[in-house]
C-alpha positions in Angstrom: -50.7 -60.0 -19.4 -47.9 -61.0 -17.0 -45.7 -58.3 -18.4 -48.3 -55.7 -17.7 -48.6 -56.9 -14.1 -44.9 -56.9 -13.7 -44.5 -53.3 -15.1 -47.4 -52.0 -12.9 -45.9 -53.6 -9.8 -42.5 -52.1 -10.5 -44.1 -48.7 -11.0 -46.0 -48.9 -7.7 -42.8 -50.0 -5.9 -40.9 -46.9 -7.2 -43.7 -44.6 -6.1 -43.7 -46.1 -2.7 -39.9 -45.7 -2.3 -40.1 -42.1 -3.4 -42.9 -41.3 -1.0 -41.1 -43.0 1.9 -38.4 -40.3 1.8 -40.9 -37.8 3.3 -41.8 -39.9 6.4 -41.7 -37.8 9.6 -40.0 -38.4 12.9 -41.1 -37.8 16.5 -41.4 -34.2 17.5 -39.5 -32.2 20.1 -41.7 -29.3 21.3 -40.8 -26.5 23.6 -42.4 -23.4 25.0 -41.1 -19.8 24.8 -42.6 -17.0 26.8 -41.4 -13.7 25.4 -40.3 -11.2 28.1 -41.9 -7.8 28.7 -40.5 -4.7 30.4 -43.2 -3.2 32.6 -42.6 0.5 33.5 -44.8 2.2 36.0 -44.8 6.1 36.2 -46.7 7.1 39.3 -47.9 10.7 40.0 -46.7 11.7 43.5 -48.0 15.3 43.4 -49.9 16.6 46.5 -53.4 16.1 44.9 -52.8 12.3 44.9 -53.0 12.5 48.8 -55.6 15.3 49.3 -56.9 15.3 52.8 -60.5 14.2 53.2 -60.4 12.4 49.8 -59.4 9.0 48.6 -55.7 8.4 48.9 -55.1 7.6 45.3 -51.3 7.3 45.7 -51.7 4.6 48.4 -54.3 2.7 46.3 -52.1 2.7 43.3 -48.9 1.5 45.1 -50.7 -1.1 47.1 -52.6 -2.6 44.2 -49.5 -2.8 42.0 -47.6 -4.5 44.8 -50.4 -6.8 45.9 -52.1 -7.6 42.6 -49.7 -7.1 39.7 -46.6 -8.3 41.5 -48.6 -11.3 42.9 -47.1 -14.4 41.1 -50.4 -16.3 41.6 -52.2 -13.8 39.3 -49.7 -14.7 36.4 -49.6 -11.2 35.1 -45.8 -10.9 35.5 -43.7 -13.9 34.3 -40.2 -15.0 35.0 -37.7 -13.0 32.9 -39.8 -9.8 32.9 -38.4 -6.5 34.2 -40.2 -4.1 36.4 -39.3 -0.4 36.6 -40.8 2.2 38.9 -40.6 6.0 38.2 -42.3 8.8 40.2 -43.0 12.3 39.0 -44.3 15.6 40.3 -42.2 18.7 39.6 -39.4 16.3 38.6 -39.3 12.8 37.3 -37.2 10.2 39.1 -36.1 6.6 38.4 -36.9 4.9 41.7 -35.9 1.3 41.0 -35.7 -1.4 38.3 -35.5 -5.2 38.8 -35.3 -8.3 36.7 -37.8 -10.8 38.0 -36.3 -14.3 38.3 -37.2 -15.2 41.9 -39.6 -13.7 44.4 -36.7 -12.0 46.2 -36.2 -9.8 43.1 -39.5 -8.1 43.7 -38.8 -7.1 47.3 -37.0 -3.9 46.4 -39.8 -2.9 44.1 -42.4 -3.5 46.8 -40.3 -1.5 49.3 -40.0 1.4 46.9 -43.7 1.4 46.2 -44.3 1.7 50.0 -41.8 4.5 50.3 -43.7 6.5 47.6 -46.6 6.9 49.9 -44.6 9.4 52.0 -44.2 11.7 48.9 -46.1 15.0 48.7 -44.8 16.8 45.7 -46.0 19.7 43.7 -46.8 20.2 40.0 -47.3 17.5 37.5 -44.5 17.1 34.8 -46.1 14.2 32.9 -44.1 14.6 29.7 -40.8 14.3 31.5 -42.0 11.1 33.2 -42.9 9.5 29.9 -39.6 10.5 28.3 -37.6 9.1 31.2 -39.6 6.0 31.0 -38.8 5.8 27.2 -35.1 6.2 28.0 -35.2 3.3 30.5 -37.0 1.2 27.9 -34.3 1.9 25.3 -31.6 1.0 27.7 -32.9 -2.6 28.0 -34.7 -2.8 24.7 -32.6 -5.5 23.1 -33.5 -7.9 26.0 -37.3 -7.7 25.6 -39.8 -8.4 22.9 -42.1 -5.6 23.9 -42.4 -2.8 26.5 -45.4 -1.6 28.4 -45.3 1.9 30.0 -48.1 2.9 32.4 -48.7 6.4 33.7 -51.1 6.9 36.6 -52.1 10.5 37.2 -55.0 12.4 38.7 -54.3 15.8 37.2 -53.6 17.7 34.0 -50.0 18.5 33.0 -48.6 21.4 35.1 -44.9 21.4 34.4 -44.2 24.8 35.9 -45.5 27.3 38.5 -46.6 30.9 37.8 -44.5 31.9 40.8 -41.3 30.9 39.0 -39.1 33.5 37.3 -39.8 34.1 33.6 -36.5 32.5 32.6 -37.3 29.3 34.6 -40.8 29.1 33.1 -39.4 29.6 29.6 -36.8 26.8 30.1 -39.5 24.4 31.4 -41.8 25.2 28.5 -39.0 24.5 26.1 -38.2 21.2 27.8 -41.9 20.3 27.7 -42.1 20.9 23.9 -38.9 18.8 23.4 -40.5 16.0 25.4 -43.6 16.1 23.2 -41.5 15.7 20.1 -39.8 12.7 21.6 -43.1 11.2 22.6 -44.5 11.7 19.1 -41.5 9.8 17.7 -41.8 7.1 20.2 -45.4 6.5 19.1 -44.0 5.0 15.8 -42.0 2.4 17.7 -44.0 -0.9 17.5 -42.1 -2.3 20.5 -43.4 0.5 22.9 -46.9 1.1 24.1 -48.0 3.7 26.6 -51.1 3.6 28.7 -52.2 6.7 30.6 -54.6 5.7 33.5 -56.7 8.8 34.3 -57.8 8.9 38.0 -59.8 12.2 37.9 -61.9 13.8 35.2 -59.9 17.0 35.0 -56.9 15.0 33.7 -58.8 13.7 30.7 -58.1 16.4 28.1 -54.4 16.5 28.7 -54.1 12.8 28.7 -56.1 12.5 25.5 -53.7 15.0 23.9 -50.7 13.0 24.9 -52.2 9.8 23.7 -53.0 11.3 20.3 -49.3 12.2 19.9 -48.4 8.5 20.5 -50.4 7.3 17.6 -51.0 3.5 17.7 -48.7 3.2 20.7 -50.9 5.4 22.9 -53.8 4.2 25.0 -56.2 6.1 27.3 -57.6 4.2 30.3 -60.5 5.5 32.4 -59.8 4.9 36.1 -61.9 7.8 37.4 -64.3 5.4 39.3 -61.6 3.5 41.1 -63.9 1.3 43.1 -65.9 0.2 40.1 -62.9 -0.6 37.9 -60.2 -2.5 39.9 -56.6 -1.9 39.0 -56.1 -5.6 38.9 -58.7 -6.0 36.1 -57.1 -3.1 34.2 -53.6 -4.6 34.5 -55.0 -8.0 33.6 -56.5 -6.6 30.4 -53.3 -4.7 29.7 -51.2 -7.9 30.2 -53.4 -9.9 27.8 -53.1 -7.3 25.1 -49.4 -7.0 25.5 -48.7 -10.7 25.6 -51.1 -12.9 23.6 -50.8 -16.5 22.5 -50.3 -18.3 19.2 -50.9 -22.0 19.2 -49.6 -24.1 16.3 -52.0 -27.0 15.7 -51.2 -30.6 14.6 -47.6 -30.0 13.8 -45.0 -32.7 14.5 -41.5 -32.3 13.1 -40.8 -30.5 9.9 -39.4 -32.0 6.7 -38.1 -29.6 4.0 -37.9 -32.4 1.4 -35.1 -33.8 -0.7 -32.7 -31.5 -2.6 -31.8 -33.0 -6.0 -28.1 -33.9 -6.7 -28.3 -31.4 -9.5 -31.2 -29.0 -9.4 -32.3 -25.4 -9.2 -30.0 -23.4 -6.9 -31.1 -22.1 -4.5 -33.5 -24.9 -3.4 -36.9 -23.7 -2.2 -39.7 -25.3 -0.3 -42.9 -23.8 1.3 -45.0 -25.5 4.0 -48.3 -24.4 5.4 -49.5 -24.9 9.0 -52.7 -24.2 10.8 -52.6 -22.0 13.9 -54.9 -20.4 16.4 -54.3 -16.8 17.7 -55.8 -15.5 20.9 -56.6 -12.0 22.0 -55.7 -10.2 18.8 -57.4 -9.5 15.5 -54.1 -8.9 13.7 -51.9 -11.4 11.9 -48.9 -12.1 14.3 -45.4 -11.4 13.1 -43.1 -14.4 13.6 -39.4 -15.0 12.7 -37.6 -18.3 12.5 -34.1 -19.7 12.7 -32.5 -23.1 12.4 -29.6 -24.4 14.5 -28.1 -27.5 12.8 -26.7 -30.5 14.5 -22.8 -30.5 14.5 -22.7 -34.1 13.1 -24.4 -33.2 9.8 -22.8 -34.7 6.6 -21.0 -31.5 5.7 -20.6 -28.1 7.2 -23.3 -25.6 6.1 -21.5 -22.4 5.6 -24.6 -20.2 5.1 -27.7 -20.3 7.2 -30.8 -21.0 5.1 -33.3 -18.2 4.5 -36.6 -18.6 6.3 -39.5 -16.4 5.6 -42.8 -16.6 7.5 -46.2 -15.2 6.3 -49.2 -15.4 8.6 -52.9 -14.8 8.7 -55.2 -15.2 11.7 -55.4 -19.0 11.2 -52.4 -20.0 9.0 -48.6 -19.8 8.9 -46.6 -20.4 5.7 -42.9 -21.2 6.2 -40.7 -20.7 3.2 -37.3 -22.4 3.2 -34.5 -21.5 0.9 -31.1 -23.1 0.8 -28.4 -21.2 -1.1 -25.5 -23.2 -2.8 -27.6 -26.3 -2.4 -25.8 -28.1 -5.3 -22.5 -27.9 -3.3 -23.9 -29.8 -0.3 -22.7 -33.3 0.4 -25.3 -36.0 0.1 -27.1 -37.1 3.3 -29.7 -36.1 5.8 -29.3 -32.8 7.5 -31.0 -32.3 10.9 -31.4 -29.5 13.3 -33.9 -27.5 15.5 -36.1 -24.8 14.2 -37.0 -22.0 16.7 -40.0 -19.7 16.2 -39.7 -16.3 17.8 -41.9 -13.1 18.0 -40.8 -10.3 15.7 -40.4 -6.8 17.3 -41.9 -5.3 14.2 -45.3 -6.2 15.6 -47.3 -4.6 18.4 -47.2 -6.9 21.5 -45.3 -10.0 22.4 -46.3 -13.5 21.3 -46.3 -16.6 23.3 -45.8 -19.3 20.7 -46.7 -22.9 21.6 -44.8 -24.9 20.7 -41.9 -22.7 19.6 -39.3 -25.3 18.7 -39.3 -28.3 16.3 -37.0 -31.0 15.0 -36.4 -30.2 11.3 -34.6 -32.1 8.5 -33.9 -32.1 4.8 -32.1 -34.5 2.5 -29.5 -34.0 -0.1 -29.6 -36.6 -2.9 -26.4 -38.4 -3.9 -25.1 -39.0 -7.4 -26.1 -42.7 -7.3 -29.6 -41.9 -6.1 -29.9 -39.0 -8.5 -29.2 -41.1 -11.5 -30.8 -44.3 -10.1 -34.3 -42.7 -9.9 -34.0 -41.2 -13.3 -32.8 -44.6 -14.8 -35.6 -46.4 -12.9 -38.2 -44.1 -14.2 -36.7 -44.2 -17.7 -36.7 -48.0 -17.5 -40.3 -48.2 -16.4 -41.4 -45.9 -19.1 -39.3 -47.7 -21.7 -40.7 -51.1 -20.5 -44.3 -49.8 -20.8 -43.6 -48.4 -24.2 -41.9 -51.7 -25.3 -44.9 -53.7 -24.1 -47.3 -51.4 -25.9 -45.3 -51.5 -29.2 -44.9 -55.3 -28.9 -48.7 -55.8 -28.6 -49.3 -53.4 -31.4 -47.0 -55.4 -33.7 -48.5 -58.7 -32.7 -52.0 -57.5 -33.6 -50.8 -56.6 -37.1 -48.9 -59.8 -37.7 -50.7 -62.4 -39.9 -52.4 -65.2 -37.9 -50.6 -68.5 -38.1 -52.7 -71.6 -39.0 
């Protein structure tokens, strides 16, 4: 009986030691707010300032300046870029500014005020969108997503009947080329175009443009300007463009222990709960690990990290190539989660950074555990056989 107790105690001790290798450490959490490039294309044709009617141009410029660019409303965030374009017969890049301090928004506000003096003719909408797309592409690598807003009160009128036939034909050709570029841009998941229609007569043309954009095109009814405030519209836009993903109950991440000699590459998958706001789609997330420089040996190849998501779960798959060549020890680093540009919108991931580690078993540990397990199993088998033999032995008198 004592031998049984001894063997069981030894077995429990081994299991406890094995499980202790997966104990977790305190977490380091951070917050990453993805940056957005906001592009405003504003119609400055004469109809936006028609005498005796609402001055739509002034309303648009004042509300962008006073509502959207108001830091207290938290629509624009540090690190975002704001670009202003105007259009009538031509499209013009007015200003662009990276928002880091309040002073960075001063030239944008000044330019919005200056636009109120414009009184152009015609409405070359396609050219404004194409120039907006060109600006977006120029800065694309610095931003997770781009939001392009077009505010217009009229249908597309890129040329005048009073022009010469040659000039009209050239403008028609340019308009068709623009439509082709707009159609291609609609397939770009990092670009979304909202057309805010300020008068009913602009609806059909705007709907046609939006249909060419595919998933990236959106039509916004702003015909009753007093009923639907621009601030509410921009708030709704901002919440769609930049939504939140919260990872729940995650501390640091342990990718387990790589055997001294095992399958190469080493693979490990971990599942985490998460909560996604303001979207019905599964968010696209990428991950990368930056290892501490004092790790036991230099890791020549970055591990492969693959993330699959649903609306309430994230599965992180870790794969370390040439794992059998690693020196024994504990490897530590920081894992950073980032939004993927292959997904519509920009994610705010909270938290977005974690301490991570994995262990590489040494030769002693590798054979020790196997010898320990073999010893336990051998001891149990020996005790079992000994008792069997004793039962069959003749009873001594």
